N, C-alpha and C positions, 0 to 999 in steps of 0.2 A: 889700393885695393888688391886683395889676394882672393881667388877663388878657394873653395874648400880642397884641402890637400893632407896628406899624410906625410909630408916631407917637413920635418921639424926645422931643419935649417931655413928654408924659405920662409916659414912662420916668423921665426926670430929675426930674419933681416927685414921683413916687412914691419915687424913691431918696432924695431929700432929706428925705423924711418918716420915714425908718426911724429907729427908736429902739430901744437895747437895752431888753429887757423881761425880766428873769429870773423864771421860773415858781416855782423853789423856792430855798430857801437851800442851805446846803452847809456841811459841817465846815470850820471855820477862818474862817467868816465872822463868828462871834460874835453872830449875831441870834436864835438859839433858844435854849431851855433845856430840855433838852439840845440841843447842836447836832450832829445826826446827819445824815450825808450819805446819798445813795442807795448808795454803795458800802459804807459801814458798815453800813446797815441790811441790806443783801444779806448780809453776812458774820454778822451777828448772827441774823438770822431763818432765813436758807435755809441757811447752812454752820455754824450752831451754834458760832461762833468764840468761845470764852470770853474770850480777851484783847481783842476788840471790845467785848464786852458790859461787862467789868470797866472798860475806859477810859470808856466811855458813862456807867457808873454813877458813877465819881468825879466825872466832869464834871457830872453832873446834882446830885449831892450838894453840890458847891461852888457851883453857879450858883443853885441853889434855896435855899441856906443851909439845907438839911434833912440833915443826917448820917444820918438813919434811913430815907432813900429807899431803895426795894427795887429788885432787879433785874426783878421783875415789872412796875414802873411803866416802867422804862426799855424793857422789851420791848414795851410799848404805844406808846411814842413812835417805836421803831424801825419796828414794823409800819406805823404812819402814814407815816413818812418813805419806807418801801418802796413804799407804795401811790401816792404821789405821784411818786416816781422812775419807776415802772413806767409810769404814766400818760403822763409826759414822753416816755419812750422809744417808747412805742406811738404818740403823737401825732407824734414825729419821723419814724417809720417810716411811718407812713399818710400824711403829707404828702409824703414821698419817693415813695411808689407812686403817688399822685395826679399828682405832676408828671411821673414817668416815663410814665403813662398818656397824659397829655395831650400830652407831646412825641412819642409813638408816632404821632400823627395829623398831625404836621407834616412837611412835605415836605424832602427834602435830608437832609444829614448832621446828626446830632442829639448834641449834647454838653450836658453839664449840669456847672456848677461849683458844688460845695457849700462855702460859706466858713463855718467852724465852729470854735470851740475843741474840738470834740469832744463825745461824750456817751457815757455809760456804757450798756454793753449786757451784762448778765450772761448766762451762758451759757442760762439758761432761756428768754431772750427772743432768742437768737440766730436763731431761725427766722424772726423778723420781718425782720431785715436780709437773710437769705438770700432771702425772697420778693421784696425790692427788687431784689437782684442778678439773680434769675432774670428777673423782668418787664424789667429793663433790657436783658439779654442778648437775650431774645426779640424786643424792640423796638428792636434796635440803637441803643441809648442809652449813650454812654460817659459815666460818671461820673468826673470829676476833683475832688480834694477839696484845699482850702486851710486850713492850720492857722492861724487868726486870732491864736493866741498868739505866732506868731513864734518868735523864739530865746527859748524860756522857760527859766527854771530852776526847780529842784525847789521846790515851795511848802513852807510850814512856818513860815518864820521872816521873814514878809513885815512890815516896820514898818507899812504902811499900813493893816494889818487887825489888829482886836483878837485877841489870843490866847485860847484856851479857858480856861475856869474850871477850876482843879484843880492849878495849880503846875506845876513843871518836868516832874514824871513824865507827867502828861496832855499836855503840850506836846509831849514827845519823842515818845509813842506816837502822838498825833494826827497829827504831822508825817509818820510813817512810812505812815500810812493815806492822807493826802493826796497823797503821793509816789506810792504804788500806783494810787490812782484816777486821777491825772493821767496816768500812763502807760497805764492801761487806756482812758482815753478817746481815746488815739491809735488804738488797734487798729481801732475800727470805721471810721474814716477811711481807714486804710490798706486794709483789706478792700474797701470799696465802690471805691475806685480801682483797685486792682490785680486784682480779679475782673471788672471790666467794660472793662478795656482802657485806663483812664484813667491820670493821673499824680496823685502825692501831693506837694504843695508843704508842706514844713515845715521847722522850725528855720531860718527865714530871716526877717529883718525887713522885706525888700523886698516887701511885699504887691502893689504896683503891678506889679512884674516878675512875680510869682505868677500874678496874673490874666491878663496877657497870654500867658504861656506855657501856662497851662491853656486859655484860649479859643481858642487855636490849633488847627487841624484837624490830626489825626495824618496823617503821610505815607502810612503802610500800615497796613492792619487786616486780621488773619487771625483766623478764628474756628475754633477746633478743638472737636470734640465726641466723645463716646463713649458707648457704651450699656454699663453695667455688667452683668456676668453674675451670675446668681442673686441678684438684689436682692430683698431682704425688704422689704415695705411696713409697716415697723414705726415710721416716723417718726424714725429716730435719725440722728445725725449721722455722716457718713462722710468721712474725711479724703482728700485727693488730694494727691499728690506728682507735680510736673512738673519734669523735668531734661532739660537739652541733652545729648547724646551728645558733641558736640565744641563746647564753650562759645565758645573763642576769644575771650575776653574780653568775652562777652555775658552778660547776666543775664535771668532769666525773672521776670516778674510774672504771677501767676495766682491764681485763687481757691484758697481752702485746703480747701474740702470742699463737701459739699452734704447736705440733708436729704432722706432717702427718703421718699416719699409714704406716708400712713397707709392702712391698710387699711380703716378704718371711716370714711373720708371719705365724705360724702353724694355719690351719684353726680349727683343733680339740682344741687347746688351746684357742684360741679365743672364741669359741663356749661355752666351759666350763666356762670361765671367764664371758661371758654374763650371763650364768645360774646362777653362783654363785652370781654375783652383784644382779641379779634380786631376788633371794631367801631372800637376807639381805635388801630388799627394802620393801616399803610399797605401792608402786605404782601399780594401777590397768591397766593392758594392755589388751585389747580384739581383737588383731589381729586374734586369732583363738577363737571363741566363746566356752566358757566352763562354766559348773555350778558345784559348790561343795556342797557336803552334807556330814554331819558327823552323826554318832551315836555311841552310847557307852553302856556298861553294866558293872556293878560293879562286880568284882571278890573277893572282900574282904572289910575290914573295909576303907582301904585307897587306895586300888588298883582297877584299872579298865582297860578295853580294848577300845581304841578308833580307830573306823574306818572312814577312809576318802576316799569318792567315788568322783572320777571326771569323769564328763561326757564331752566328746569332741565331738564339731560338726565339723566333718573333710571335710565338703564342701569347705571349703576356703583354704585347702591344696593344694601345688603345687607338683604334682606327676611327676615322671620321668618313661617315658614308656620304659621298657626293657624286652625282652623275653616274650612279650604278657602281662605283668602285671604292675600294676601302683606301683611305689615304692616310699617309703619315709620312713624316721627315724625319730620318735617322742620321745623326752626325756620328762619325767613327774617327777617332784620333788615335794614331799609333806613334809612339815617341820612344827615344832611345836615350839613356843615361848612363854614364860611366859609373864605376863603383864608388866614386866620391860625390855622386849625386848631381854631377854636372850635366846639363842639357846638351845633348850632342846633335840630334836631329829629330824632326816629326813630320808627319803627314797628316792631313784631314781630308776624308771623304764625306760627302752629303749624298745619302740614298734618298730620292724622292719616290716613295711608294704609291702607286695607283694601281691596285690590284683587283681584278674580277673576283668574284666569290670563288670560282673554280680555280683560278691561279692562286689564291690565298690558300685554299685548301690543300694544295699540293705542297706549298711552302711551310705549311705548318709542320710537315713531317720532316722535310729536308733542311729547313733553315735557310740562312742566307750567309754567303762567303764573302768576306771583304780582304783583299789582297793589298799589302804594302810592301815597298822594295826600297832598300837602303843601300848605298855603297859606302863601305866602312872599312877601317883598319882592323888587323887582327887584335884581340883583346877580349876584355870581359865587358858585358853590357847587361843593364836591365832594361827590358822591353815593358812599355806601360801602355795599356790600351784602354781608352775611355769612350764609352757610348752613351748618346743621349737622344731621346726621341721627343718630338715637338708636342704631339697630341697629349700624352700622358705625363709629359715632363719627367720621365723616370730615368735613373742613371744606372749604368754599370761600369765597373773597372776591375782590372786584374793586372797581375805582374808576373813576369817569368824572367828567369836568368839564362843567358846565352853565353857559352865561351867559344870563340872564334880562334883556332889555332893553326 
């Protein structure tokens, strides 16, 4: 791993150390007994596919030299393969989320090129990829994908890999599952690209040209949004269909659908997630008017103390009247980033407002000041301030640069 850097030598050194490190095996590799892939395990455990179970059973009886092996034994192996596959998918999705979040804090246009042979995302896990897409769209991160397999042929009869035990019958059936899995791995790569405005480079062996094309900035970007009517908070997947009235030789690349929010989602967790996403963004939001001021003093040759003062105009807040007081909870986060977008430090303050009418009247004119202090080294920083209130669920955010010399 290497954080964002403008040092080309470090980047080249890190790239030179990259090595393939497969996490799990897969059907057709001949490494396990039985050799059950994530795709096949999903069909056995989640979809109750009798054909997949029978093929795995024949394979296991042959490779273990035990004709009395049972389907229950195979089911145990399938559950283990399913667990390993789910772990790998969740890992891939979480890494993408973290990269998108980090890129949101970067200045300028943000493009991510994902080079991969693809990975399997059964429908039950599709929400993880949808989360990546949603975050990328909100952070203005374009994801383009490159299929590292190049111009690939359907697997199953590759002479460089040992065939599965069980004879011609197993080989034929296994080949069908391998072909289905190989095609399914493409879908997530296509979805990530088309849903975020990126390009999908596939079925082409000129990977150098693919990287050059995908890394180029798009000439135009359009963001279209809509609010669905009568949306039920059931967490279910909703398909989207987008078409041009007058195509005139043009094509549309768009996301295929979205997941509705769940009604039982924890409000506190959602609020914390909103704040975290906003901190690692650079978007300026003024639902709550605020002003950010900074000042610093040197405490040594390379040490300094930086003070961030946030002035909140609380006129637009929504208050809940209870016990004769105007109540609201305001969260203020101040964060420091270096010029490469790396997180340096942060502080969170929670203001519980329980103001009498006369006190609120005075505060409406003067506002509220929130102060944060950081011990830092000399250098250049970006200060990010995010504010969220609980009653109105409004957000505010702003950025300012500071140079400490």
